[in-house]
C-alpha positions in Angstrom: 42.7 -133.7 -21.6 40.4 -130.8 -20.8 41.4 -127.3 -22.1 42.5 -126.3 -18.6 44.8 -129.3 -18.3 46.1 -128.7 -21.8 46.9 -125.1 -21.0 48.7 -126.0 -17.8 50.9 -128.6 -19.6 51.7 -126.2 -22.4 52.7 -123.5 -19.9 54.8 -126.2 -18.2 56.5 -126.9 -21.6 57.4 -123.2 -22.0 58.8 -122.8 -18.5 60.7 -126.1 -18.8 62.4 -125.2 -22.0 63.3 -121.8 -20.5 65.0 -123.2 -17.4 66.9 -125.8 -19.5 68.1 -123.0 -21.7 69.3 -121.1 -18.6 71.1 -124.2 -17.4 72.7 -124.6 -20.8 73.7 -121.0 -21.0 75.7 -121.1 -17.7 79.0 -122.4 -18.9 79.9 -124.2 -15.7 77.2 -126.8 -15.5 77.8 -127.5 -11.8 77.3 -123.8 -11.0 74.0 -123.8 -13.0 72.6 -127.0 -11.5 73.7 -126.1 -8.0 71.7 -122.8 -8.3 68.7 -124.5 -10.0 68.4 -127.5 -7.8 69.4 -125.6 -4.6 66.9 -122.8 -5.5 64.2 -125.4 -6.0 65.0 -126.9 -2.6 64.6 -123.4 -1.0 61.3 -122.9 -2.8 60.1 -126.3 -1.7 61.0 -125.5 1.9 59.1 -122.2 1.7 56.0 -124.0 0.4 55.9 -127.0 2.8 54.4 -125.0 5.8 51.5 -124.0 3.6 50.8 -127.3 1.9 49.2 -130.5 3.1 51.6 -133.3 4.0 51.5 -136.0 1.3 49.6 -139.1 2.3 51.7 -142.1 3.6 51.1 -144.1 0.5 53.0 -141.5 -1.6 56.2 -141.5 0.3 57.8 -144.6 -1.4 57.2 -143.0 -4.7 58.7 -139.8 -3.4 61.9 -141.6 -2.3 62.2 -143.5 -5.6 61.6 -140.4 -7.6 64.2 -138.4 -5.6 66.8 -141.0 -6.6 65.8 -140.9 -10.2 65.8 -137.1 -10.2 69.4 -137.1 -8.9 70.4 -139.4 -11.8 68.4 -137.2 -14.2 70.3 -134.0 -13.1 73.7 -135.8 -13.4 72.8 -137.1 -16.9 71.4 -133.8 -18.0 74.5 -132.0 -16.9 76.6 -134.5 -18.8 74.5 -134.2 -22.0 74.6 -130.4 -21.9 78.4 -130.6 -21.4 78.9 -132.9 -24.3 76.4 -131.7 -26.9 74.7 -128.6 -28.3 71.5 -127.5 -26.8 69.7 -128.0 -30.1 70.9 -131.6 -30.0 70.8 -132.7 -26.4 67.5 -131.2 -25.4 65.3 -132.6 -28.2 66.8 -136.1 -27.9 66.4 -136.1 -24.1 62.8 -134.9 -24.2 61.8 -136.8 -27.3 62.8 -140.1 -25.9 60.4 -139.9 -23.0 56.8 -140.0 -24.4 56.8 -143.4 -26.0 58.6 -145.0 -23.0 56.0 -143.3 -20.7 53.2 -144.8 -22.9 54.6 -148.3 -22.3 55.3 -147.8 -18.6 51.9 -146.3 -18.0 50.2 -149.2 -19.6 52.2 -151.7 -17.5 52.1 -149.9 -14.1 49.1 -147.6 -14.2 46.9 -149.7 -16.5 46.4 -146.7 -18.8 46.1 -148.0 -22.3 45.3 -145.1 -24.7 42.3 -145.4 -27.0 42.5 -145.0 -30.7 42.4 -141.2 -30.8 44.8 -140.7 -28.0 47.2 -143.4 -29.4 47.1 -141.6 -32.8 47.7 -138.3 -31.1 50.7 -139.6 -29.1 52.1 -141.2 -32.2 51.8 -138.0 -34.3 53.3 -136.0 -31.5 56.2 -138.4 -31.1 56.8 -138.3 -34.8 57.0 -134.5 -34.6 59.3 -134.6 -31.6 61.6 -137.2 -33.3 61.7 -135.0 -36.3 63.0 -132.1 -34.2 65.5 -134.4 -32.5 66.9 -135.7 -35.8 67.1 -132.2 -37.3 69.5 -131.4 -34.4 71.8 -134.1 -35.8 71.8 -132.9 -39.4 75.0 -132.5 -41.4 77.4 -133.5 -38.6 79.2 -136.6 -37.5 77.2 -138.1 -34.6 78.8 -137.6 -31.2 77.8 -140.9 -29.7 78.8 -140.0 -26.1 76.5 -136.9 -26.3 73.7 -138.9 -27.9 74.0 -141.7 -25.3 73.9 -139.2 -22.4 70.8 -137.5 -23.9 69.1 -140.9 -24.5 69.8 -142.0 -20.9 68.5 -138.6 -19.7 65.3 -139.3 -21.7 64.9 -142.7 -20.0 65.3 -141.2 -16.6 62.6 -138.6 -17.5 60.2 -141.5 -18.5 60.8 -143.3 -15.2 60.3 -140.4 -12.9 57.2 -139.3 -14.9 55.4 -142.5 -14.2 56.7 -142.8 -10.6 55.5 -139.3 -9.9 52.3 -139.8 -11.7 51.4 -142.6 -9.4 52.9 -140.9 -6.4 51.1 -137.6 -6.8 47.7 -139.4 -7.2 48.4 -141.2 -3.9 49.5 -138.0 -2.1 46.2 -136.2 -1.8 48.1 -132.9 -2.4 49.9 -132.1 -5.6 51.4 -129.0 -4.0 52.7 -130.9 -1.0 54.1 -133.6 -3.2 55.8 -131.0 -5.4 57.3 -129.2 -2.4 58.8 -132.4 -0.9 60.1 -133.5 -4.3 62.0 -130.3 -4.7 63.6 -130.6 -1.2 64.7 -134.3 -1.2 66.9 -134.4 -4.4 67.6 -130.6 -4.3 70.1 -130.9 -1.5 72.4 -133.4 -3.3 74.1 -131.2 -6.0 74.6 -128.2 -3.7 76.1 -130.5 -1.1 78.5 -131.9 -3.6 79.4 -128.4 -4.9 80.0 -127.3 -1.3 82.5 -130.1 -0.7 84.2 -129.4 -4.0 84.5 -125.6 -3.7 84.7 -125.4 0.1 85.4 -121.7 1.0 84.7 -120.5 -2.5 81.1 -121.7 -2.6 79.4 -118.3 -2.4 81.9 -116.4 -4.6 81.6 -119.0 -7.3 77.8 -118.9 -7.3 77.3 -115.1 -6.8 77.8 -113.9 -10.5 75.2 -116.4 -11.7 72.8 -116.3 -8.8 70.0 -114.1 -10.3 69.7 -116.1 -13.5 70.2 -119.4 -11.8 67.5 -118.7 -9.2 65.2 -117.6 -12.0 65.8 -121.0 -13.5 65.0 -122.6 -10.2 61.6 -120.8 -10.0 60.8 -121.8 -13.6 61.8 -125.4 -12.8 59.5 -125.7 -9.8 56.6 -124.1 -11.8 57.1 -126.4 -14.7 57.0 -129.6 -12.8 54.4 -128.4 -10.3 52.0 -127.8 -13.3 52.8 -131.3 -14.7 52.2 -133.0 -11.4 48.8 -131.3 -11.0 47.9 -132.3 -14.5 48.8 -135.9 -13.8 46.0 -136.0 -11.2 43.5 -134.9 -13.8 44.4 -136.9 -16.9 46.3 -140.0 -18.1 50.1 -140.0 -18.0 51.0 -140.8 -21.7 49.1 -137.9 -23.3 50.5 -135.5 -20.7 54.0 -136.7 -21.4 53.6 -136.2 -25.1 52.0 -132.8 -24.7 54.7 -131.7 -22.2 57.4 -132.5 -24.7 56.1 -129.7 -26.9 58.8 -128.0 -24.9 61.1 -129.3 -27.7 59.6 -126.9 -30.1 60.0 -124.1 -27.6 63.6 -125.2 -27.0 64.2 -125.2 -30.8 62.9 -121.6 -30.9 65.1 -120.6 -28.0 68.1 -122.2 -29.6 67.4 -120.3 -32.8 67.0 -116.9 -31.1 69.5 -117.0 -28.3 72.1 -119.6 -29.4 71.9 -118.8 -33.2 71.0 -122.4 -34.1 69.0 -122.8 -37.3 65.3 -123.6 -36.9 64.7 -124.8 -40.4 61.7 -126.1 -42.5 61.9 -129.7 -41.0 61.3 -128.2 -37.5 58.3 -126.3 -38.8 56.9 -129.6 -40.2 57.6 -131.3 -36.9 55.8 -128.6 -35.1 52.8 -129.1 -37.4 52.7 -132.8 -36.6 52.9 -132.0 -32.9 50.0 -129.6 -33.1 48.0 -132.2 -35.0 48.8 -134.8 -32.3 47.7 -132.4 -29.6 44.4 -131.9 -31.5 43.8 -135.7 -31.6 44.5 -136.0 -27.9 42.1 -133.2 -27.1 39.5 -135.0 -29.3 40.1 -138.1 -27.2 39.5 -136.1 -24.0 
């Protein structure tokens, strides 16, 4: 985890929390995700002519990841529809790092050393604290929690699949572009069949903000994919989920959700964990 890799993943965390906030703010989730995934597809198509074609060995990973990403979008839409942003986002993102650590050990043979393991554990403790703070003082909505947990599991799966795939691709930019195109067509195609002649009128009022979300989404995951070619998967996953702290701040500023002292403590644990991971690097 060099300073450059760390900076790239932290920037990805900010852009990721930002596009998720945009997706949550658009009331009709199908509209939001049609613009974000469809816009990502258009960006990917624009990049493809200028990027190297991913090596043959990476295409099975691309295909599997495309399927998992489609499931991820569907689950994320459902979790945002059922729960508050301050609840759904932290649970979904906070679930992933520990699962990635296990999957990376099993499939990528990346077992973190003592410092890295301690950093991942501290970061996960901070992320869990933020997630639990989102549930305070309310009766748990188990459907919303279940959707957010399932979203987190899908994140963990595609993180590992893409980590292996982008390393086999020989081109993180080419892999990113094709990954935007393959699953990006599904939600717009579904929306087109549902709205038929109303497709453009339905999307037009939200197009500027939705396409901004698409650009942020492509940038966020492109940075992560590049970082996965430079460092191990588990520390990147833990560091990437610092987006939870950014998401909590966005929730406090734009959605009037309380940030609170526990989230400040959780942020401190996350920073300490990042420091340990950098020490390990």
